[in-house]
Backbone bond lengths (Angstrom), bond angles and torsions (degrees), N, CA, C in turn:
res aa  C-N    CA-C-N  psi(-1)  N-CA   C-N-CA  omega(-1)  CA-C   N-CA-C  phi
1 X - - - 1.507 - - 1.537 108.09 -
2 X 1.330 115.90 135.77 1.482 118.88 177.15 1.530 108.41 -75.74
3 X 1.330 115.86 169.33 1.440 120.20 -179.79 1.544 112.94 -73.13
4 X 1.316 117.07 159.05 1.414 122.57 -175.37 1.558 111.63 -57.53
5 X 1.332 116.56 -46.08 1.466 119.22 -178.56 1.488 112.71 -58.39
6 X 1.297 117.55 -40.12 1.443 119.92 179.26 1.516 113.18 -68.54
7 X 1.286 116.43 -41.05 1.473 120.67 176.47 1.548 111.21 -61.74
8 X 1.332 112.39 -46.19 1.493 115.14 -176.56 1.565 109.10 -68.90
9 X 1.309 118.66 -42.31 1.439 121.78 -177.35 1.539 109.84 -61.29
10 X 1.355 116.00 -43.32 1.470 121.06 176.87 1.551 109.69 -61.21
11 X 1.330 117.03 -42.86 1.482 120.06 -176.11 1.550 107.40 -66.60
12 X 1.295 117.53 -44.52 1.462 120.23 -179.68 1.531 111.62 -62.79
13 X 1.280 116.14 -37.23 1.476 120.99 179.67 1.531 109.85 -62.39
14 X 1.337 115.01 -37.79 1.500 120.11 -175.40 1.575 109.40 -83.50
15 X 1.320 117.39 -36.41 1.483 119.02 -168.93 1.471 116.39 -119.09
16 X 1.317 117.51 -9.16 1.459 121.15 -175.45 1.517 111.78 91.91
17 X 1.357 118.10 179.53 1.435 119.77 -171.50 1.492 118.20 -89.79
18 X 1.339 118.36 6.09 1.463 119.32 179.35 1.527 112.64 -63.80
19 X 1.306 118.29 129.52 1.459 122.90 168.09 1.537 107.71 -115.91
20 X 1.324 116.00 128.01 1.446 120.24 -176.55 1.494 108.93 -91.76
21 X 1.361 115.74 114.49 1.486 119.73 174.79 1.484 109.66 -75.66
22 X 1.319 115.02 149.73 1.477 122.96 174.80 1.486 107.36 -120.44
23 X 1.340 114.67 96.06 1.494 122.69 -171.57 1.517 111.43 -124.41
24 X 1.293 118.44 88.12 1.484 121.32 -176.26 1.561 110.84 -79.32
25 X 1.331 113.97 79.44 1.442 120.42 178.13 1.490 111.88 -56.21
26 X 1.370 117.64 143.26 1.490 119.68 -179.61 1.532 111.92 -54.52
27 X 1.327 113.77 129.00 1.448 119.45 175.91 1.488 115.62 79.32
28 X 1.331 121.28 4.37 1.434 122.90 -177.34 1.496 115.62 -109.47
29 X 1.336 117.66 -10.29 1.480 118.10 174.67 1.487 109.20 -70.58
30 X 1.326 116.77 127.73 1.510 119.41 -176.77 1.512 113.56 -58.73
31 X 1.278 113.74 147.42 1.480 120.74 177.78 1.519 110.22 -61.13
32 X 1.310 116.63 -27.45 1.495 121.76 177.30 1.521 111.42 -50.99
33 X 1.348 116.29 -28.60 1.461 119.85 -174.63 1.482 113.87 -106.14
34 X 1.401 115.86 -3.16 1.431 119.92 -178.83 1.547 112.83 114.69
35 X 1.359 118.09 1.75 1.388 122.54 175.80 1.523 113.33 66.49
36 X 1.305 114.42 -151.94 1.512 120.74 -172.23 1.552 110.61 -85.17
37 X 1.260 114.27 64.57 1.486 123.82 176.17 1.494 108.39 -129.45
38 X 1.312 115.37 163.93 1.465 119.36 177.09 1.524 111.93 -56.87
39 X 1.355 115.67 -44.00 1.454 118.29 178.68 1.545 111.10 -67.21
40 X 1.274 114.72 -35.97 1.499 118.17 -179.33 1.525 108.89 -65.64
41 X 1.327 117.29 -43.64 1.471 118.36 178.74 1.541 110.82 -63.87
42 X 1.310 117.10 -37.93 1.465 119.40 179.63 1.522 110.85 -63.59
43 X 1.328 116.91 -52.51 1.452 120.22 -177.41 1.540 112.31 -63.15
44 X 1.336 114.70 -41.45 1.499 120.13 177.50 1.512 111.32 -63.98
45 X 1.328 115.69 -46.83 1.459 119.03 -178.62 1.535 112.33 -63.98
46 X 1.318 116.15 -39.76 1.465 117.57 178.02 1.506 111.28 -69.36
47 X 1.309 118.52 -32.40 1.466 122.64 174.57 1.558 111.02 -63.78
48 X 1.295 115.02 -42.20 1.498 120.15 173.80 1.561 111.31 -60.31
49 X 1.296 116.11 -41.29 1.431 120.99 176.72 1.514 110.46 -60.62
50 X 1.297 116.32 -45.85 1.460 120.55 177.90 1.524 112.72 -59.59
51 X 1.337 114.77 -41.68 1.476 119.93 179.58 1.533 112.02 -66.82
52 X 1.370 116.10 -32.62 1.457 119.38 -176.21 1.491 113.71 -85.73
53 X 1.354 118.90 -26.25 1.454 121.78 -173.34 1.513 111.99 -60.07
54 X 1.341 116.73 130.57 1.447 122.58 -179.40 1.500 113.10 84.20
55 X 1.345 118.65 -4.68 1.484 120.14 -177.16 1.581 108.92 -112.60
56 X 1.336 116.04 -31.42 1.449 120.42 179.19 1.535 109.30 -133.02
57 X 1.345 115.03 172.31 1.444 117.41 -176.54 1.535 113.01 -94.59
58 X 1.310 116.12 -24.72 1.509 119.16 -167.45 1.521 110.99 -147.77
59 X 1.328 114.43 146.08 1.444 122.13 171.01 1.517 109.00 -120.60
60 X 1.381 116.90 157.17 1.456 123.50 -176.22 1.484 111.67 -132.17
61 X 1.288 117.93 88.09 1.486 118.52 174.72 1.524 111.65 -68.72
62 X 1.324 116.12 138.06 1.453 123.13 177.00 1.524 108.82 -92.17
63 X 1.297 117.85 106.68 1.446 122.42 -172.95 1.512 115.25 -56.81
64 X 1.326 116.47 -38.85 1.454 121.35 -175.23 1.531 112.92 -61.84
65 X 1.286 118.35 -34.34 1.474 119.58 -179.71 1.504 110.78 -70.24
66 X 1.272 118.45 -24.36 1.485 121.32 176.60 1.521 110.85 -87.69
67 X 1.306 115.58 -38.71 1.521 120.78 -177.84 1.526 109.93 -60.54
68 X 1.336 120.41 -33.55 1.453 122.80 -176.41 1.531 111.97 -59.73
69 X 1.365 117.61 -20.16 1.456 118.04 179.44 1.535 111.50 -99.56
70 X 1.265 118.48 19.72 1.440 120.96 171.93 1.513 114.27 70.55
71 X 1.326 117.71 -155.56 1.476 120.42 -175.99 1.528 114.42 -55.34
72 X 1.338 116.03 -36.81 1.504 115.44 178.04 1.526 110.82 -67.11
73 X 1.319 117.43 -37.67 1.420 119.85 177.98 1.512 113.52 -64.59
74 X 1.321 115.68 -39.59 1.494 120.43 177.53 1.496 111.58 -67.64
75 X 1.356 117.66 -35.87 1.474 120.52 173.21 1.500 111.45 -65.35
76 X 1.316 117.41 -35.91 1.478 121.33 176.44 1.521 109.96 -65.00
77 X 1.300 118.28 -42.30 1.445 123.35 -179.69 1.551 109.06 -60.51
78 X 1.361 116.44 -46.94 1.433 120.19 179.39 1.554 110.32 -63.13
79 X 1.312 117.81 -38.16 1.460 120.79 178.81 1.491 112.28 -64.33
80 X 1.327 115.77 -46.48 1.458 120.54 179.29 1.508 112.11 -63.84
81 X 1.287 119.76 -39.95 1.432 124.15 -179.25 1.546 109.80 -67.86
82 X 1.327 114.29 -41.89 1.445 116.99 177.86 1.478 113.47 -65.20
83 X 1.344 116.92 -39.81 1.467 120.53 177.73 1.573 110.44 -61.87
84 X 1.338 115.84 -38.90 1.454 119.31 -176.65 1.565 108.64 -66.33
85 X 1.313 115.75 -44.02 1.473 117.74 -178.51 1.493 111.17 -67.59
86 X 1.324 116.66 -39.16 1.489 120.25 175.04 1.520 114.46 -63.94
87 X 1.363 116.01 -24.57 1.445 121.59 175.07 1.472 115.06 -84.46
88 X 1.355 117.70 1.19 1.469 120.45 179.40 1.541 112.27 91.94
89 X 1.326 118.12 3.81 1.441 118.94 179.33 1.560 111.14 -89.20
90 X 1.291 115.85 145.80 1.491 119.00 170.47 1.530 107.68 -79.35
91 X 1.321 115.15 144.43 1.458 121.09 179.56 1.519 110.35 -114.67
92 X 1.329 113.91 114.76 1.457 119.95 176.61 1.578 104.90 -104.68
93 X 1.310 115.80 109.45 1.471 121.33 -175.25 1.549 108.94 -82.67
94 X 1.316 114.49 116.98 1.493 120.13 177.48 1.520 110.06 -87.90
95 X 1.334 114.96 86.86 1.473 121.78 -174.65 1.542 111.69 -117.10
96 X 1.339 116.33 -19.91 1.476 123.46 -179.67 1.543 114.68 46.36
97 X 1.317 112.75 50.64 1.482 117.89 179.67 1.531 110.93 -75.73
98 X 1.332 117.49 156.59 1.451 121.64 178.40 1.481 109.42 -177.72
99 X 1.302 117.16 108.19 1.456 121.72 -179.36 1.531 108.83 -161.14
100 X 1.313 118.45 176.10 1.463 121.54 -175.73 1.519 112.46 -106.62
101 X 1.307 115.64 160.90 1.450 123.56 168.82 1.488 116.08 58.49
102 X 1.332 116.11 -133.48 1.443 122.12 -174.22 1.531 112.53 -68.76
103 X 1.348 115.11 -25.05 1.461 117.54 176.13 1.559 110.50 -66.57
104 X 1.291 117.17 -46.27 1.463 123.84 173.85 1.525 110.75 -55.50
105 X 1.317 115.04 -43.66 1.482 119.77 179.56 1.489 109.99 -59.77
106 X 1.370 116.90 -39.25 1.441 119.90 -178.80 1.533 112.25 -68.09
107 X 1.301 115.95 -42.34 1.472 118.40 173.92 1.493 112.84 -59.24
108 X 1.308 116.78 -47.36 1.489 123.50 -178.39 1.530 108.93 -58.19
109 X 1.348 115.43 -46.78 1.457 117.18 -178.20 1.546 111.32 -66.03
110 X 1.329 117.78 -34.25 1.460 121.61 -177.91 1.471 111.25 -64.50
111 X 1.353 120.04 -34.29 1.449 121.62 -171.89 1.482 114.77 -112.13
112 X 1.314 120.85 -25.50 1.415 123.11 -171.09 1.526 116.42 -115.57
113 X 1.368 116.57 -1.74 1.464 118.91 174.53 1.512 112.58 -85.95
114 X 1.281 116.48 147.72 1.433 120.50 179.92 1.543 109.44 -69.06
115 X 1.305 113.50 133.47 1.440 119.69 -179.54 1.525 116.66 78.80
116 X 1.369 115.51 4.62 1.456 120.84 179.21 1.563 110.38 -66.06
117 X 1.329 115.17 154.09 1.426 120.67 -177.17 1.515 112.95 -57.41
118 X 1.342 115.72 -35.87 1.457 122.70 178.94 1.559 111.41 -110.22
119 X 1.319 115.32 30.19 1.516 118.14 -174.10 1.520 110.48 -49.46
120 X 1.347 115.47 129.11 1.446 124.50 178.99 1.517 108.25 -131.98
121 X 1.327 114.80 166.75 1.486 118.57 173.97 1.505 112.15 -84.77
122 X 1.315 118.14 -22.07 1.428 122.81 176.71 1.514 108.30 -160.22
123 X 1.350 117.41 162.35 1.472 121.61 177.90 1.543 109.00 -142.81
124 X 1.374 114.90 145.66 1.427 118.08 178.51 1.512 109.88 -82.26
125 X 1.341 114.14 142.53 1.449 119.56 -178.25 1.527 110.30 -135.33
126 X 1.344 117.54 152.81 1.421 123.76 -178.08 1.489 108.49 -108.01
127 X 1.357 119.52 122.16 1.489 122.14 -173.60 1.524 114.23 -90.37
128 X 1.316 117.52 9.09 1.436 121.04 -170.83 1.525 113.69 -56.75
129 X 1.380 118.54 -34.06 1.439 121.83 -178.59 1.534 114.02 -85.25
130 X 1.330 115.97 2.56 1.468 118.86 173.88 1.490 114.25 116.72
131 X 1.328 115.12 164.43 1.434 121.17 -173.84 1.577 112.63 -66.40
132 X 1.317 114.60 -26.18 1.469 117.18 -179.10 1.535 109.62 -66.02
133 X 1.318 119.80 -22.18 1.462 120.47 177.69 1.515 111.53 -70.80
134 X 1.322 117.15 -20.02 1.460 119.15 -178.49 1.546 112.34 -89.19
135 X 1.307 116.91 -13.20 1.462 119.68 -176.32 1.523 114.67 -58.24
136 X 1.376 119.08 -45.99 1.506 117.19 179.40 1.500 111.86 -59.84
137 X 1.341 117.74 -36.71 1.461 121.54 179.21 1.526 111.05 -67.96
138 X 1.318 115.61 -42.44 1.476 120.25 -179.90 1.509 109.39 -63.56
139 X 1.346 118.29 -39.69 1.437 119.34 179.89 1.486 112.98 -64.83
140 X 1.390 116.88 -42.45 1.452 120.28 179.19 1.532 109.05 -66.85
141 X 1.324 118.20 -36.86 1.458 120.78 179.54 1.532 110.64 -61.63
142 X 1.339 115.94 -42.91 1.473 119.10 178.91 1.505 111.25 -65.26
143 X 1.328 116.67 -42.55 1.482 119.76 -176.46 1.501 113.63 -71.81
144 X 1.331 118.09 -31.27 1.409 120.08 -166.59 1.550 115.59 -122.17
145 X 1.356 114.57 12.55 1.480 118.83 178.80 1.507 112.75 65.28
146 X 1.353 116.79 36.48 1.451 121.26 -178.88 1.529 111.90 -105.35
147 X 1.309 116.91 -179.35 1.450 122.31 175.61 1.486 113.29 -129.41
148 X 1.321 116.72 161.85 1.477 121.14 173.01 1.574 106.90 -127.11
149 X 1.293 112.25 146.94 1.476 120.15 -172.45 1.503 108.42 -125.72
150 X 1.350 119.03 107.37 1.440 123.46 -166.89 1.519 110.38 -103.26
151 X 1.332 118.10 130.40 1.446 124.39 176.48 1.526 109.96 -61.32
152 X 1.338 118.95 123.54 1.409 123.06 176.57 1.507 111.85 -121.35
153 X 1.358 115.45 -66.48 1.507 120.20 177.86 1.537 106.35 -133.35
154 X 1.311 114.03 99.06 1.475 121.27 -171.98 1.525 111.37 -84.87
155 X 1.341 114.79 167.43 1.457 121.31 -170.68 1.546 113.96 -91.68
156 X 1.300 118.78 -9.62 1.478 120.06 -176.29 1.517 111.45 -74.98
157 X 1.325 118.25 148.80 1.467 120.17 -178.33 1.563 113.99 -56.69
158 X 1.304 118.59 -34.36 1.433 120.55 179.13 1.508 115.39 -71.70
159 X 1.323 117.29 -4.27 1.492 118.61 176.57 1.498 112.33 -54.26
160 X 1.358 115.14 -33.26 1.477 119.49 -175.73 1.552 111.30 -65.62
161 X 1.330 116.75 -20.36 1.465 117.18 -175.03 1.570 112.37 -61.83
162 X 1.293 114.70 -36.60 1.473 119.51 179.88 1.516 113.09 -120.01
163 X 1.325 117.52 -44.94 1.441 121.62 -168.59 1.501 112.69 -64.23
164 X 1.330 115.82 -27.72 1.494 120.40 -179.65 1.486 115.23 -94.24
165 X 1.361 118.60 2.95 1.414 122.23 179.11 1.552 110.37 -58.75
166 X 1.306 116.50 137.92 1.465 120.42 176.14 1.502 111.31 -75.57
167 X 1.352 115.90 127.62 1.447 120.59 179.41 1.559 106.78 -124.69
168 X 1.281 115.22 75.90 1.441 119.66 179.49 1.468 115.13 69.27
169 X 1.371 117.10 41.00 1.455 120.95 177.38 1.515 114.04 98.74
170 X 1.303 116.12 -5.45 1.505 121.52 177.59 1.500 108.89 -129.52
171 X 1.355 115.34 138.24 1.497 115.40 174.06 1.483 108.77 -68.26
172 X 1.290 116.71 159.42 1.468 124.56 -174.87 1.556 109.36 -60.16
173 X 1.341 118.78 -39.90 1.385 119.00 -176.05 1.559 112.01 -63.74
174 X 1.322 114.89 -31.10 1.488 117.28 176.97 1.529 110.64 -73.24
175 X 1.314 118.55 -32.78 1.476 122.81 173.97 1.531 109.37 -59.49
176 X 1.308 115.53 -42.87 1.470 120.92 179.16 1.490 109.03 -62.94
177 X 1.347 118.20 -52.29 1.467 121.59 179.51 1.511 112.58 -54.30
178 X 1.305 116.83 -42.98 1.469 120.45 -178.73 1.565 111.15 -70.56
179 X 1.339 115.83 -34.83 1.477 119.73 179.35 1.526 111.93 -68.10
180 X 1.317 115.73 -21.52 1.474 119.47 -177.54 1.536 113.38 -86.52
181 X 1.376 117.40 -0.07 1.454 120.00 -175.76 1.576 111.90 -59.69
182 X 1.318 118.84 -45.64 1.486 115.50 -179.68 1.528 111.43 -62.33
183 X 1.298 120.15 -39.11 1.467 121.01 178.65 1.492 111.32 -70.68
184 X 1.305 119.52 -35.80 1.450 124.06 172.85 1.538 110.32 -57.05
185 X 1.285 116.63 -46.54 1.445 122.19 179.61 1.532 110.84 -68.07
186 X 1.276 117.27 -38.49 1.496 122.92 -178.04 1.597 107.44 -65.29
187 X 1.245 119.21 -34.41 1.443 121.50 -177.56 1.540 114.42 -98.29
188 X 1.320 114.48 16.36 1.458 119.14 176.98 1.480 113.17 -57.34
189 X 1.340 115.70 143.01 1.447 122.66 178.81 1.501 112.01 -110.11
190 X 1.319 119.58 154.37 1.469 120.36 174.53 1.517 112.49 -58.96
191 X 1.337 118.29 -19.15 1.475 119.43 -178.46 1.543 111.02 -73.13
192 X 1.364 117.56 -11.45 1.467 119.69 178.84 1.496 115.42 103.92
193 X 1.363 115.56 -3.89 1.466 120.07 176.80 1.491 109.77 -123.77
194 X 1.318 117.03 160.32 1.448 120.23 -175.58 1.565 108.70 -92.87
195 X 1.305 116.76 153.80 1.456 121.22 171.91 1.523 112.31 -80.82
196 X 1.356 117.46 2.50 1.428 120.53 167.74 1.494 107.02 -92.87
197 X 1.332 116.56 126.53 1.457 123.99 175.79 1.517 106.85 -107.91
198 X 1.363 113.60 157.66 1.450 120.53 174.46 1.530 110.01 -122.07
199 X 1.297 116.91 134.71 1.459 121.32 175.17 1.511 108.49 -79.54
200 X 1.314 116.20 117.98 1.478 120.80 -179.68 1.505 106.29 -137.68
201 X 1.362 117.67 111.84 1.429 121.74 -168.94 1.508 114.73 -68.69
202 X 1.339 113.80 151.71 1.426 121.02 179.20 1.506 114.71 -72.15
203 X 1.387 114.81 -18.13 1.459 119.71 179.30 1.536 111.34 -81.80
204 X 1.328 117.00 2.90 1.462 117.37 178.80 1.537 109.22 -134.88
205 X 1.360 115.14 70.35 1.491 120.44 -173.03 1.560 112.59 -64.60
206 X 1.358 115.49 -37.07 1.520 116.58 177.13 1.533 113.46 -63.81
207 X 1.343 112.71 -41.01 1.486 117.20 176.50 1.490 111.89 -65.23
208 X 1.305 117.56 -34.34 1.436 122.67 178.28 1.533 109.67 -63.18
209 X 1.290 117.23 -42.87 1.432 120.18 177.69 1.549 112.01 -63.49
210 X 1.307 113.01 -36.79 1.507 119.66 -179.18 1.584 109.06 -67.80
211 X 1.334 113.74 -45.25 1.461 116.66 177.87 1.530 111.86 -64.40
212 X 1.346 116.89 -38.19 1.447 119.15 177.55 1.536 111.22 -59.73
213 X 1.332 118.33 -41.17 1.457 120.27 -179.25 1.517 109.89 -64.15
214 X 1.361 118.71 -34.99 1.460 121.93 177.80 1.552 113.16 -79.55
215 X 1.258 117.22 -24.65 1.497 122.28 -173.29 1.543 110.60 -133.68
216 X 1.363 117.26 67.38 1.435 121.18 -173.19 1.499 116.49 -65.38
217 X 1.349 117.88 -17.74 1.464 120.85 -174.00 1.554 111.73 -113.44
218 X 1.325 117.86 2.68 1.462 121.30 176.28 1.493 109.41 -89.08
219 X 1.302 117.75 132.07 1.469 119.80 174.58 1.520 107.44 -77.67
220 X 1.346 116.39 155.74 1.442 123.66 -179.09 1.505 109.65 -108.66
221 X 1.349 115.19 140.78 1.463 121.21 160.15 1.521 106.67 -104.51
222 X 1.328 117.18 123.44 1.444 123.42 -168.41 1.534 108.42 -116.16
223 X 1.312 117.27 100.12 1.518 119.83 171.76 1.522 110.06 -89.25
224 X 1.291 115.69 167.90 1.492 119.89 175.52 1.454 117.39 104.81
225 X 1.374 116.98 -7.33 1.444 120.09 177.49 1.519 111.11 -78.57
226 X 1.336 116.66 135.85 1.428 121.24 -179.41 1.524 115.95 92.92
227 X 1.326 115.90 -105.52 1.431 120.74 -173.49 1.514 113.91 -62.51
228 X 1.391 118.18 -28.69 1.442 121.07 -179.16 1.524 111.39 -86.48
229 X 1.341 117.81 -1.91 1.429 120.23 173.10 1.463 120.69 107.22
230 X 1.319 117.81 -12.72 1.480 119.79 -175.89 1.522 110.55 -80.98
231 X 1.337 115.03 140.69 1.472 120.46 176.17 1.513 109.38 -83.84
232 X 1.328 113.85 171.04 1.461 120.13 -175.89 1.525 110.13 -62.02
233 X 1.391 117.14 -43.46 1.436 119.88 -179.43 1.528 113.37 -60.13
234 X 1.314 115.70 -41.46 1.440 122.29 175.09 1.491 113.86 -59.81
235 X 1.358 113.55 -43.87 1.413 120.74 -179.10 1.535 113.48 -64.32
236 X 1.289 115.35 -29.18 1.476 120.40 -175.88 1.538 111.12 -96.53
237 X 1.340 118.94 8.41 1.449 120.43 -174.99 1.516 113.62 -58.86
238 X 1.347 117.82 -33.41 1.445 121.00 -178.07 1.559 115.98 -92.30
239 X 1.332 115.66 0.83 1.438 119.09 179.38 1.535 109.01 -87.30
240 X 1.335 114.97 161.62 1.464 121.08 -179.24 1.491 109.33 -124.48
241 X 1.313 115.71 107.92 1.519 119.32 -179.39 1.491 110.71 58.16
242 X 1.316 119.54 35.55 1.443 121.26 178.53 1.552 115.05 81.49
243 X 1.298 116.12 -0.18 1.437 120.92 -179.10 1.519 110.07 -114.76
244 X 1.376 115.44 171.00 1.443 117.02 175.23 1.529 114.35 93.26
245 X 1.295 118.12 13.52 1.441 116.66 177.26 1.549 114.42 163.94
246 X 1.309 114.54 177.76 1.455 121.21 178.31 1.515 109.90 -133.47
247 X 1.325 116.07 153.27 1.478 121.11 -178.14 1.511 105.51 -116.59
248 X 1.321 116.64 123.66 1.442 122.53 -177.10 1.529 112.06 -89.16
249 X 1.318 115.23 138.64 1.457 121.57 172.90 1.541 106.81 -136.58
250 X 1.296 115.86 127.22 1.460 120.70 -178.28 1.511 111.56 -117.57
251 X 1.319 120.43 -76.47 1.446 121.58 -176.64 1.539 113.84 -56.91
252 X 1.306 115.74 -37.52 1.468 122.47 177.26 1.568 111.38 -54.01
253 X 1.286 116.06 -34.74 1.488 121.13 -176.89 1.518 110.46 -103.96
254 X 1.322 118.55 -39.23 1.500 121.09 179.76 1.459 113.10 -59.91
255 X 1.347 116.46 -41.78 1.499 122.21 -170.04 1.518 110.64 -132.75
256 X 1.399 118.67 59.70 1.435 118.92 177.64 1.505 111.81 -67.48
257 X 1.348 115.14 150.23 1.472 119.76 -178.66 1.513 111.49 -57.80
258 X 1.327 116.39 -33.92 1.454 119.91 -177.69 1.524 112.24 -66.54
259 X 1.353 116.08 -19.83 1.448 118.08 179.56 1.528 114.18 -89.48
260 X 1.318 115.56 -9.46 1.503 120.99 -177.58 1.551 107.77 -59.49
261 X 1.280 115.38 127.53 1.458 118.23 175.16 1.521 113.75 76.52
262 X 1.330 119.45 10.25 1.445 120.62 178.70 1.472 110.26 -56.38
263 X 1.343 116.88 132.74 1.449 122.86 -179.58 1.490 116.41 -95.33
264 X 1.389 113.63 -11.06 1.467 116.31 175.00 1.538 107.35 -137.03
265 X 1.345 114.27 158.93 1.451 119.98 176.78 1.513 110.56 -63.13
266 X 1.341 118.35 -38.42 1.439 120.08 -179.90 1.527 111.88 -60.65
267 X 1.352 118.57 -40.83 1.460 121.36 178.54 1.532 109.33 -66.15
268 X 1.332 117.25 -42.64 1.451 122.51 177.45 1.516 110.15 -58.58
269 X 1.361 117.37 -49.04 1.429 120.96 -177.30 1.512 112.69 -63.98
270 X 1.330 116.72 -36.42 1.483 118.37 179.11 1.507 110.59 -65.08
271 X 1.355 118.62 -38.53 1.451 122.62 179.62 1.531 110.26 -66.83
272 X 1.320 116.16 -43.71 1.473 120.96 177.55 1.513 112.46 -61.82
273 X 1.316 116.82 -48.72 1.446 120.86 178.84 1.526 111.02 -59.38
274 X 1.313 117.99 -41.30 1.472 121.07 178.26 1.575 110.39 -61.63
275 X 1.337 114.03 -39.71 1.484 117.98 179.95 1.552 111.03 -67.35
276 X 1.310 115.82 -36.98 1.469 120.20 176.32 1.519 111.54 -64.33
277 X 1.295 117.17 -46.24 1.460 121.17 -175.61 1.558 108.28 -67.78
278 X 1.336 116.96 -38.94 1.447 118.87 -179.81 1.498 112.69 -65.03
279 X 1.304 115.72 -45.16 1.500 120.26 176.91 1.467 111.97 -64.92
280 X 1.324 117.24 -44.09 1.462 123.00 179.41 1.500 111.90 -57.51
281 X 1.363 117.28 -48.49 1.438 120.94 -177.43 1.542 110.96 -70.16
282 X 1.299 118.09 -36.62 1.477 121.14 176.62 1.539 110.41 -61.12
283 X 1.286 115.77 -46.83 1.487 118.62 -178.29 1.489 111.24 -70.01
284 X 1.325 120.03 -38.30 1.447 122.00 173.84 1.512 112.95 -52.66
285 X 1.311 114.88 -48.01 1.482 120.12 -179.78 1.544 110.17 -64.37
286 X 1.299 117.31 -46.20 1.465 122.03 -177.08 1.545 110.05 -63.86
287 X 1.321 116.07 -39.80 1.455 121.16 -178.15 1.528 112.10 -64.55
288 X 1.278 116.33 -32.94 1.459 121.33 -177.16 1.529 113.24 -89.25
289 X 1.315 116.65 -7.62 1.456 120.62 -175.23 1.548 109.64 -71.77
């Protein structure tokens, strides 16, 4: 298996930077698929995978929306992730794990080990407890051709509470980006990008440019495009010639207006596929501008 950075770079080159989020918000999964049940989430998630396959490089399931339904929800998450990988899609698991010692080892094994129940190509991690919490993920990434995606400058309004705090002339998010340089270098790929990604929100394009200057070889995961208000040009601010990252869209694609009230799965799928193609083409143009 090639390394994560190479697989993702190749996929973005072929399909553009759109990443399709899979976020089954409570009460929003259509009754066509079984509604807000574990089986409904599984059928709906697998239908999203089918709609995305061949059109984008990567999907991003949000673990929390599945976890809330207990063991059945977790089985649905595993099923959706497995279907995505079997369809040729990369799976970036949005789980935001972050802990020390053997607990971190457990999380890393669950998501980044080959054959794991929740096997993914990469997983999001929170560095707040320190760089040592990232080591188990880095080790699995090296061994298994996987990636890790570290929160740096997120897109939520509350990000300013801590990430923008001044730390001797630098905001905290920049300290995090700079502290990740050794790990970025360690996970460098022959393709020219690192298998360490940084989460840099689309709602902060100037910060994205600043992080890019400090981390020229780290790919970005960019949330905030679409429902959170960021335009395509803002979302692509930290990319370089259309490369160096992916832009996530969830609600924009999961619940398009054209799918509201759909009476058949074919009608629903046509609406979702149209939303994927529209977002994909918009981001492609913006990334190349």
